[in-house]
MMTF fields as JSON, N, C-alpha, C and O atoms, coordinates in Angstrom:
{
  "mmtfVersion": "1.0.0",
  "mmtfProducer": "UNKNOWN",
  "numBonds": 351,
  "numAtoms": 352,
  "numGroups": 88,
  "numChains": 1,
  "numModels": 1,
  "chainsPerModel": [1],
  "groupsPerChain": [88],
  "chainIdList": ["A"],
  "bondAtomList": [4, 2, 8, 6, 12, 10, 16, 14, 20, 18, 24, 22, 28, 26, 32, 30, 36, 34, 40, 38, 44, 42, 48, 46, 52, 50, 56, 54, 60, 58, 64, 62, 68, 66, 72, 70, 76, 74, 80, 78, 84, 82, 88, 86, 92, 90, 96, 94, 100, 98, 104, 102, 108, 106, 112, 110, 116, 114, 120, 118, 124, 122, 128, 126, 132, 130, 136, 134, 140, 138, 144, 142, 148, 146, 152, 150, 156, 154, 160, 158, 164, 162, 168, 166, 172, 170, 176, 174, 180, 178, 184, 182, 188, 186, 192, 190, 196, 194, 200, 198, 204, 202, 208, 206, 212, 210, 216, 214, 220, 218, 224, 222, 228, 226, 232, 230, 236, 234, 240, 238, 244, 242, 248, 246, 252, 250, 256, 254, 260, 258, 264, 262, 268, 266, 272, 270, 276, 274, 280, 278, 284, 282, 288, 286, 292, 290, 296, 294, 300, 298, 304, 302, 308, 306, 312, 310, 316, 314, 320, 318, 324, 322, 328, 326, 332, 330, 336, 334, 340, 338, 344, 342, 348, 346],
  "bondOrderList": [1, 1, 1, 1, 1, 1, 1, 1, 1, 1, 1, 1, 1, 1, 1, 1, 1, 1, 1, 1, 1, 1, 1, 1, 1, 1, 1, 1, 1, 1, 1, 1, 1, 1, 1, 1, 1, 1, 1, 1, 1, 1, 1, 1, 1, 1, 1, 1, 1, 1, 1, 1, 1, 1, 1, 1, 1, 1, 1, 1, 1, 1, 1, 1, 1, 1, 1, 1, 1, 1, 1, 1, 1, 1, 1, 1, 1, 1, 1, 1, 1, 1, 1, 1, 1, 1, 1],
  "groupList": [{"groupName": "UNK", "atomNameList": ["N", "CA", "C", "O"], "elementList": ["N", "C", "C", "O"], "formalChargeList": [0, 0, 0, 0], "bondAtomList": [1, 0, 2, 1, 3, 2], "bondOrderList": [1, 1, 2], "singleLetterCode": "X", "chemCompType": "L-PEPTIDE LINKING"}],
  "groupTypeList": [0, 0, 0, 0, 0, 0, 0, 0, 0, 0, 0, 0, 0, 0, 0, 0, 0, 0, 0, 0, 0, 0, 0, 0, 0, 0, 0, 0, 0, 0, 0, 0, 0, 0, 0, 0, 0, 0, 0, 0, 0, 0, 0, 0, 0, 0, 0, 0, 0, 0, 0, 0, 0, 0, 0, 0, 0, 0, 0, 0, 0, 0, 0, 0, 0, 0, 0, 0, 0, 0, 0, 0, 0, 0, 0, 0, 0, 0, 0, 0, 0, 0, 0, 0, 0, 0, 0, 0],
  "groupIdList": [1, 2, 3, 4, 5, 6, 7, 8, 9, 10, 11, 12, 13, 14, 15, 16, 17, 18, 19, 20, 21, 22, 23, 24, 25, 26, 27, 28, 29, 30, 31, 32, 33, 34, 35, 36, 37, 38, 39, 40, 41, 42, 43, 44, 45, 46, 47, 48, 49, 50, 51, 52, 53, 54, 55, 56, 57, 58, 59, 60, 61, 62, 63, 64, 65, 66, 67, 68, 69, 70, 71, 72, 73, 74, 75, 76, 77, 78, 79, 80, 81, 82, 83, 84, 85, 86, 87, 88],
  "secStructList": [7, 7, 2, 2, 2, 2, 2, 2, 2, 2, 2, 2, 2, 2, 2, 1, 7, 7, 7, 7, 7, 7, 7, 7, 7, 7, 1, 1, 7, 7, 7, 1, 1, 7, 3, 3, 3, 3, 3, 7, 1, 1, 7, 3, 3, 3, 3, 3, 3, 5, 6, 6, 1, 7, 3, 3, 3, 3, 3, 3, 3, 7, 6, 6, 7, 7, 7, 3, 3, 3, 3, 1, 7, 7, 5, 1, 1, 1, 7, 7, 7, 7, 1, 7, 3, 3, 7, 7],
  "xCoordList": [22.637, 21.789, 21.6, 20.635, 21.684, 22.358, 21.667, 20.649, 22.016, 21.083, 19.683, 18.676, 19.626, 18.863, 17.511, 16.422, 17.877, 17.041, 16.621, 15.397, 17.276, 16.681, 15.939, 15.133, 15.743, 15.079, 13.654, 12.608, 13.736, 12.344, 12.195, 10.993, 12.783, 11.892, 11.071, 9.862, 11.882, 11.443, 10.335, 9.647, 10.149, 9.09, 8.095, 7.113, 7.895, 7.079, 6.126, 4.901, 7.046, 6.434, 5.758, 5.273, 5.983, 5.548, 4.013, 3.107, 3.803, 2.545, 1.301, 0.089, 2.158, 1.238, 0.559, 1.18, -0.688, -1.694, -0.818, -0.045, -0.81, -0.045, -0.964, -0.489, -2.319, -3.357, -4.673, -4.825, -5.511, -6.99, -7.887, -7.564, -8.945, -9.832, -10.982, -11.054, -12.013, -13.437, -13.65, -13.044, -14.81, -14.526, -15.903, -16.932, -16.032, -17.161, -17.241, -16.418, -18.347, -18.604, -19.027, -19.607, -18.52, -18.984, -18.838, -17.935, -19.696, -19.46, -18.541, -18.134, -18.21, -17.151, -15.947, -15.148, -15.605, -14.768, -13.797, -14.134, -12.662, -11.51, -11.287, -11.442, -10.873, -10.494, -9.312, -9.034, -8.778, -7.856, -6.526, -5.609, -6.368, -5.292, -5.918, -6.789, -5.042, -5.397, -5.299, -4.511, -6.572, -6.003, -5.843, -6.025, -5.46, -4.447, -5.725, -5.943, -6.954, -8.026, -9.144, -8.949, -10.293, -11.039, -11.811, -12.003, -12.377, -13.459, -14.567, -14.503, -15.691, -17.364, -17.109, -16.402, -18.68, -18.995, -20.679, -21.283, -21.244, -21.987, -22.348, -21.622, -22.901, -22.345, -23.14, -24.125, -22.854, -23.553, -22.109, -20.925, -22.645, -21.964, -20.826, -21.209, -19.358, -18.711, -18.528, -17.755, -18.762, -18.105, -17.41, -17.652, -15.964, -14.794, -14.068, -13.756, -13.755, -12.636, -11.058, -10.281, -10.57, -9.216, -8.213, -8.302, -6.895, -5.816, -5.721, -5.733, -5.64, -5.913, -6.513, -6.317, -7.989, -8.769, -10.637, -11.69, -10.194, -10.865, -12.686, -12.66, -14.085, -14.417, -14.99, -15.075, -15.42, -16.08, -16.92, -16.666, -17.778, -18.053, -17.404, -17.073, -17.413, -17.034, -18.4, -19.105, -18.803, -20.393, -20.263, -19.415, -21.373, -21.315, -20.436, -20.332, -19.461, -18.796, -19.271, -20.407, -18.199, -18.585, -18.028, -16.927, -18.636, -18.416, -16.954, -16.989, -15.672, -14.596, -13.564, -12.746, -13.78, -13.071, -12.068, -12.602, -11.108, -10.153, -10.391, -10.649, -10.208, -10.472, -9.369, -9.472, -8.062, -7.275, -7.733, -8.736, -6.559, -6.671, -6.314, -6.652, -5.162, -5.464, -6.254, -6.204, -7.155, -8.515, -8.377, -7.877, -9.009, -9.06, -10.672, -10.937, -11.35, -12.497, -13.682, -13.463, -14.617, -16.115, -16.776, -16.832, -17.676, -18.616, -20.016, -20.189, -20.749, -22.232, -23.025, -23.655, -22.899, -23.753, -23.27, -22.09, -24.283, -23.57, -23.147, -23.296, -22.59, -22.33, -23.476, -23.795, -24.081, -24.877, -24.579, -25.363, -22.875, -22.408, -22.048, -21.512, -22.204, -22.02, -20.705, -20.0, -20.681, -19.301, -18.235, -17.555, -17.492, -16.575, -14.933, -14.582, -14.121, -13.079, -11.738, -11.464, -11.118, -9.91, -8.693, -8.442, -7.664, -6.523, -5.8, -6.142, -4.753, -3.752, -2.064, -1.116],
  "yCoordList": [22.156, 22.053, 21.21, 21.006, 19.76, 18.569, 17.262, 17.491, 16.443, 15.424, 15.067, 14.701, 15.147, 14.986, 16.163, 15.736, 17.518, 18.605, 18.135, 18.236, 17.558, 17.498, 16.555, 16.832, 15.331, 14.406, 14.736, 14.344, 15.503, 16.116, 16.967, 17.196, 18.059, 18.546, 17.843, 17.99, 17.009, 15.948, 14.953, 14.274, 14.819, 14.051, 14.853, 14.332, 16.111, 17.252, 17.661, 17.711, 17.884, 17.592, 17.009, 17.457, 15.63, 14.301, 14.272, 13.744, 14.868, 14.461, 16.012, 16.148, 16.777, 18.033, 17.512, 16.859, 17.906, 17.596, 17.748, 18.706, 17.205, 17.91, 18.053, 18.312, 17.865, 17.836, 18.116, 18.112, 18.326, 17.834, 17.218, 17.243, 16.686, 15.581, 15.948, 16.59, 15.701, 15.467, 14.099, 13.198, 13.898, 12.658, 11.803, 12.272, 10.444, 10.578, 8.952, 8.111, 8.59, 7.735, 6.81, 6.897, 5.724, 4.23, 2.818, 2.86, 2.012, 0.817, -0.245, -1.169, 0.274, -1.157, -0.866, -1.789, 0.619, 0.771, 1.888, 3.065, 1.442, 2.39, 3.501, 3.62, 4.23, 6.091, 4.907, 3.729, 6.044, 6.147, 6.453, 5.654, 7.037, 6.93, 7.462, 8.312, 6.534, 6.823, 8.456, 9.071, 9.128, 10.056, 10.32, 9.429, 11.706, 12.136, 12.396, 11.601, 13.417, 13.611, 14.208, 14.247, 14.65, 15.293, 16.014, 15.962, 16.756, 18.344, 17.825, 17.286, 18.338, 18.357, 20.121, 20.835, 20.387, 21.475, 21.511, 22.563, 20.591, 20.419, 19.401, 18.431, 19.215, 18.72, 17.613, 17.631, 16.53, 15.833, 14.364, 14.679, 12.751, 11.828, 11.205, 11.149, 10.762, 10.289, 8.93, 8.685, 8.062, 6.36, 6.318, 6.846, 5.102, 5.452, 4.262, 3.954, 3.526, 2.705, 2.675, 2.95, 2.366, 2.652, 2.125, 0.917, 2.836, 1.579, 0.359, -0.714, 0.395, -0.969, -1.829, -2.723, -1.61, -1.991, -2.226, -2.681, -1.612, -1.381, -0.228, 0.52, -0.485, 0.883, 1.302, 0.708, 2.681, 3.199, 4.694, 5.021, 5.377, 6.699, 7.872, 7.637, 9.242, 10.295, 10.65, 11.252, 10.449, 11.777, 13.079, 13.675, 13.562, 15.109, 16.055, 17.096, 15.586, 16.209, 17.867, 18.234, 18.558, 20.007, 20.442, 19.97, 21.35, 21.89, 22.845, 23.88, 22.408, 23.349, 23.127, 23.935, 21.602, 21.446, 20.128, 19.704, 19.698, 18.582, 17.741, 18.03, 16.492, 14.968, 14.419, 14.502, 13.73, 12.991, 11.508, 11.034, 10.747, 9.175, 9.31, 10.208, 7.732, 7.352, 6.453, 5.25, 7.205, 6.701, 6.255, 7.019, 4.627, 4.123, 4.443, 4.864, 4.029, 4.392, 5.595, 5.881, 5.985, 6.857, 6.228, 5.975, 5.567, 4.868, 5.731, 6.77, 5.279, 5.806, 5.736, 6.682, 4.286, 3.863, 4.662, 4.876, 5.099, 5.777, 7.108, 7.85, 7.791, 8.866, 10.063, 10.102, 11.1, 11.674, 13.487, 14.293, 13.719, 14.522, 14.869, 13.947, 15.758, 16.283, 17.361, 18.087, 17.215, 18.276, 17.522, 18.363, 16.401, 15.982, 15.901, 15.18, 17.154, 16.861, 16.078, 16.437, 15.324, 15.045, 15.274, 15.654, 15.082, 15.995, 14.692, 13.755, 14.418, 13.798, 14.412, 13.627],
  "zCoordList": [13.172, 14.11, 14.468, 13.732, 15.449, 16.511, 15.643, 14.99, 15.652, 15.064, 16.079, 15.474, 17.259, 18.365, 17.652, 17.269, 17.612, 17.408, 16.096, 16.004, 14.818, 13.704, 13.552, 12.664, 14.054, 14.764, 15.357, 14.841, 16.502, 16.853, 16.222, 16.365, 15.203, 13.832, 13.005, 12.83, 12.472, 11.578, 12.503, 11.741, 13.364, 14.526, 14.515, 13.986, 14.945, 14.898, 13.387, 13.284, 12.45, 11.567, 10.299, 9.26, 10.955, 10.704, 11.299, 10.654, 12.553, 13.321, 12.587, 12.751, 11.919, 11.492, 9.997, 9.159, 9.891, 8.803, 7.397, 7.427, 6.544, 5.249, 3.964, 2.858, 4.198, 3.473, 4.014, 5.236, 3.336, 3.463, 2.475, 1.287, 2.84, 1.548, 1.91, 2.958, 1.278, 1.44, 1.681, 1.101, 2.834, 3.146, 2.822, 3.309, 1.95, 1.887, 2.615, 2.253, 3.707, 4.491, 3.562, 2.48, 4.362, 3.268, 4.854, 5.69, 4.841, 6.078, 5.828, 6.532, 4.111, 3.526, 2.839, 2.678, 2.271, 1.872, 2.307, 2.429, 2.51, 3.351, 2.315, 1.099, 3.289, 2.621, 1.806, 2.029, 0.669, -0.171, 0.986, 0.799, 1.659, 2.149, 3.826, 4.016, 5.067, 6.482, 6.322, 5.603, 7.41, 7.874, 9.37, 10.2, 9.727, 11.31, 11.844, 12.759, 11.599, 12.197, 11.175, 9.961, 11.776, 11.051, 11.527, 12.742, 10.868, 11.542, 10.386, 9.281, 11.354, 10.541, 10.775, 11.486, 9.167, 9.61, 9.994, 9.789, 10.431, 10.892, 12.079, 11.862, 12.911, 14.385, 14.339, 13.601, 15.081, 14.999, 15.367, 15.488, 15.487, 15.752, 14.398, 13.229, 14.86, 13.799, 13.744, 14.671, 13.263, 13.919, 12.611, 11.526, 13.273, 12.55, 12.802, 13.953, 11.762, 11.646, 11.987, 11.072, 13.215, 13.555, 13.068, 12.848, 12.722, 12.445, 13.203, 12.6, 14.29, 14.752, 14.939, 15.762, 13.641, 13.687, 14.469, 14.024, 15.818, 16.408, 15.76, 14.783, 16.737, 15.94, 17.249, 18.324, 16.803, 17.815, 17.08, 15.92, 17.829, 17.458, 18.768, 19.93, 17.93, 18.462, 18.964, 18.154, 19.893, 19.934, 20.156, 20.819, 19.412, 19.592, 19.344, 19.993, 17.962, 17.566, 17.041, 16.741, 17.048, 17.245, 15.969, 15.687, 15.036, 14.012, 14.138, 14.802, 13.444, 13.804, 14.806, 15.247, 15.163, 16.164, 15.286, 14.261, 15.549, 15.031, 16.238, 17.407, 15.537, 16.46, 15.645, 14.421, 16.307, 16.203, 16.201, 16.736, 15.32, 15.489, 14.128, 13.358, 13.775, 12.527, 12.323, 12.579, 11.748, 11.078, 9.404, 8.58, 8.989, 8.093, 7.119, 5.993, 8.151, 7.231, 8.321, 9.498, 7.665, 8.284, 8.046, 6.842, 8.886, 8.489, 8.425, 9.063, 7.765, 7.046, 8.37, 8.843, 9.006, 10.419, 11.419, 11.698, 11.953, 13.507, 13.18, 14.151, 11.987, 11.684, 11.115, 9.927, 12.228, 11.64, 11.252, 10.751, 11.798, 11.367, 9.868, 9.253, 9.35, 7.953, 7.406, 8.107, 6.272, 6.243, 6.507, 7.096, 6.501, 7.199, 6.244, 5.31, 7.114, 6.188, 6.871, 8.016, 6.427, 6.776, 6.446, 5.303, 7.418, 7.399, 7.11, 7.83, 6.086, 6.081, 5.911, 5.925]
}
């Protein structure tokens, strides 16, 4: 395998989640590790703090759908979805 092909393979693998964690929401405490995506088991809104420091809400999250981003915290305030799982 050539160098470029190896680099592309490694880049694709780096983008694929390597684990899953249960999320406890908080308005002050960051996640132990940033997550790459999240999924909910019961629909609703999910309020997040992103890696660049911006905050926002993913409105109307649907159960079983992955929502991507480098997320540092899932806020309690503004989050109505439950059963949130994070992908690292």
